[in-house]
N, C-alpha and C positions, 0 to 999 in steps of 0.2 A: 504493500500500500504506500502511496506517495506520502512523504514527510509532510506533516501539517494537515493531513486529510482526516477528518473526523466523520465516521459513519454511524455512530451509535444512535439507537433510538430507545428511550426509556419510557415505558408506558405510564410511569408514575407522574410524568410531567404533562400528560395529555388530558384534556377533558374527555368525558365519556363519548360525546358526539364525535370529537376529532379522532379518537381511537377507532370508533366504528367506521368512519369514513375511510381511514387508512386501511382497515381490514377489507372493506368492500372493494377498494381499488386494487389491493394486493392480489385479490382473486383473479383479476383480469390479466395481470402480467407481472413478471419479476421486475420490470422496469419501473414499477411504482414503489420500489424500495426507497428508503431515505437517500437523499442526494448528499454529496460531500459538503462539508464546511471546511474551507481552506484557510489556513493562516498564511499571510503573505508579508513576510518581514521586509522584503525589498520595496513593496508598495508603501508600507508604513514609513520607511525612511524617506521615500519620495514625497509623501504628504507631510512629513515632519510630526508624526504622531506615534504613540506608544505601540499600537497594534492595529492591524487590519484583518478582519475576518470576512470571507466572501462565501456566500451560499451559492453553489453551482447548480442552477436548475437546467443547464444544458444536458445534464445526465438524466433528467426526468423522462418518463414516457413521452414520446412525440417531441422531445427536445425543448420543452419549456414548462414553466409553472402552470400555464393555462390548462394543461391536461388534468390537473387536480380539480379545478373548478368546473370547467365546461363538461368534462366527461361525467363527473359525479352528478352535476345538476341535470344533464340530459338523461342519465339513467334513472334518477329520482323521478323526473317528469314522466317517463315511460312506465315506471313501476306504479306511480299513482294512478295513471290512466288504466292500468291493468289490475288495479286493486291488489297489488302484491308487493314484495320487497325486491331489492336489487338482486340478491342471491338467487331467488326463484325466477326472476325475469331472465337472468343470464342462463340459468339451467334449462328453461323451457323454450325461450325465444318464440313466444306465441305469434301466430299469424294475425294479420289485420291490425297491426299497431299503427298509431298515428305517425306522421312525419315530424321530425324535429326541424325547427326553423330558427335561423339566427343570422345576425350580421356580424362581420368580422373584418379585422385588418389581416387576418391569416391564422393566428394561433388558436383563438377561441373557436373559430369555425372548424379547424382541424380536430380540436378536442370534442366538439359536439358531433362531428361526423364519426369519430371513433366510438362515441357512446352508442350511436345508432347501429354501427357495425357490430359491436359487442352484443347488442340486444336483438339483432336480426331485423331492425327497422330501417327506414329510409331517412335521409336528411337533405335539406335544402339550405345552402349557405349563400347569403347576399354579400358580395364583395364590391367595394367602391373601385373606381377606375384606376386608382394609383397603386393598387395591390399588385405586386409582381406576379407574372404568370407562373413562376416556380412555386409560389405558395398556393396558387389555385390548383396546380397539378397535384400537389400533396393532398389537398382536400378531396379532389376527385378520386385519388388512389384509395381513399377510405370508402369509396362507394357513394359519395354525396354528389348531388347536383349543385353546380355553381351558377348563380344568377348575377350578372354584372349590372352595376348601378352607376350611372354618371354622377359625379360629384364627390363628396367627402364621405368619411366614415359615418358621420351623423345622417347623411342622406340614405346610406345603406341601412342604418338602424331604423329609420322611418319606413323604408320599403319592407323590411322584414316584419315589423310590427303590423303593417297593413295586411300583409299576406296572412299572418296569424289571425287577425280580425276577420278576414275573409275565409277562415276555416281551412286554410291550406295545411295547417298542422299546429303543433304546440311550440310556442315561442320560448326559446332558451337564450334569453338575453343576458349580457353581463353588465347592462346599465339600464336604469329606469328612473322615471320621475316619481315613482311610488315608493316611499320609504319602507313599505311592508311587503313588497313584491316577494313571494315565496321562492320563485325560481332564482332570482338574483341573489337572494340570501343563501340559497343552496350553493351557488357559484362561489360566493365569498366564504362559506363554510368549508368548501373544498380547499381553498387557499390556506385555511387555518392549519392544515396538516404541516405546511412548511414552517409556520411559527412554532409549532410543537416540536418539530425536529430540531430547530435552531436552539431552543432552550435546553433540550436534552443533550445535544452535542456540545454546547458550551460547558455545561456542568460536568459531563463525562470526561472532557479533556482537562478539567481543572482550571480553565481560564477564568479570570475575573470577567464579570458581565460587561458587555459593551456600554459605552457612555453615549454614543451617537449612532443613530440608525439613519442611513440614507436609503430612500426607496423611491423608485420611479413611479410615475402616475400617467395613465391614459385617462380613463374615466374615474380612477381613484379607488377601485375595489381592492386591489392588492395593498395599497398604502393603508387603507382603513383597517384591513385585517391585521396587518403588521402592527399598527398602532394599538389595536385592541389586544392582540396576543402578546405583544412585547412591551407595551408602554409602561406598565407597572413593574416590569421585570428588569428593565434597563437600570444600570447604576447611575448615580447622580453625575451630571445634571439631567440625564435622561432625555436628550434632545432627539426629536423625530423630525427629519427634514424630508419633505416631499419634493421630488425633482421633476421638472417638466421642460420641454423645449420652449424657447422664447416664442415660437410661432404657434404653439398649441397649449396655452396655459389655462386649460379648462378648470382645474382644481383651484389654482391661485385666484382666478377670476371669481369663482363661486365663493371661496372663503372671504374674499374682500367684500363682495356684494352681500354676503349673508344668504344667498339663494342661488339656485342654478341659473346661469345665463349662458347663452350660446356665443362662443368666441367667433368673431368674424374673420374672413380670409380663407385662403385655400388650405391652411393647416399643414403645408408641406414642410417636412423635416426629414433629416437623415435617420432619425429614430422613428421608423415607420410605424411601429407598434404603439407609439404614443401620440399618433396623429388624431386626436379627439377634440371636439369642440364643446362638448357638454359633459359636466361631471354627473355621476350617478347619485341619486338622492340618498340611498342607504349609506353609501360611502361618505358623502358630505356630512351626514348626521354624525357619524363616528369620528371623522377627522376634526370637526368642530369641537366635539366633546373632549378630545385629547389635546386640543390646542397645538396642533402641529405647525411647523414653520414650512411655508411653501416658497421655493425658489425656482427661477427659470435659468436655463443655461443656453449658451450660444451654440450654433451649429459647429463652430470650430472646436469647441470643447467636447461636444458629442462625438465628433470625429476622432479626437485625440484619445478619448477614454478607452476604447477597446484595444488600441495599439499599446497604450501604457500598461493596461492590465496584463496583456500577453507578455510584454517585455519584463514584467515583474513576477513572472511565474504563475500567473493566473490562467484561466481557461480562455479558449477562443470564443468570441461572442460578437454581437453586432452593436451598433450605436444604441439601439433600444436596450439590449441586454446589459450594457455597461453604463447606462444613464445615471445610475446611483453613484458610480464613481465620478462621473462628470459633475455631479452635484458636490461631491467632496472636494474636487479640484476647484470649483467655482466659489465655494463658500469661504469667506475670509474668517480668520479668527479661530481656527481649530487649535485648541491648546495642545502643548507638547505631550501631556499625559492622557490625551483622548484615546479611547479604544473604539475604533470605528467598525461598524458592521455594514456591509454593502450586499446587495442582492444582484447576482448575475442571472437575469431572468430567462435567458434563452441561449442555446448554442447557435452555431452557424448552420443554417439549413443546407442540407445536401443539394 
């Protein structure tokens, strides 16, 4: 095992629901095993801090953290429709199941498509016109139908919701304006597996708890789950910094306004997975409660981050995957005794 890599998962640090989600996903594939938590001393020296820990989600099933939320929520939706549980759904793969419908920048759609495949159902994924063909082909390889939408991610979200309202299938969104949307909350619950793994891995390795968490945001779901799962666990001063591209500051805009607003513009960014114009209501509710700090980073810094990460012994990733590191690079005033936790949210797609 690589030096600095921590793979332990201790069930005593999990909530009952998180433990159950991890078990449900583990039945699907060994690739749902806990992902590595890497200690990167060279990166710590570059940032001028005491320690950097990086959670490597490129090792997760489908190559990103999205497989935790989208796949779990999709399976839960199908199980509810069939009046059964996930284990029985996978075992029986009943006929006549509804279609799963979602919008995506790529990774969420891939995860929902996988849920449909595992259950023997169909999926329809709405992609906006800036999504690379390579990501669309991965979704189609899972057996899903891809529908192209002119415009931004938010336009694709609208089209997917309209399709579900027109009874095309069950909407498995990762964003909503309803704070109590059960499917979006299932998506976020799936992400909670990662927070439980981080807590267990830090404690198993004997590390002091991180003092600063940098987490990237598209609609804010992952950031909210990390704030909820790690906020009270971080060591003082316990800073949670949400990182977004300057061109797509959906969470920062919502936190400033106190409500969801739509960011104007084409939202183009090298961090393609973060190209979102509206925050999600359940996420915003949690982020406000935890009083997170939101910062935006330049395209130059987003481009720099994955190169620096790799040069310092970290995993290969994209600008989206390394956006948390971009936030650490951009944020002034990190103290020399800071212990920084970053999330590497995806690998480099094949």
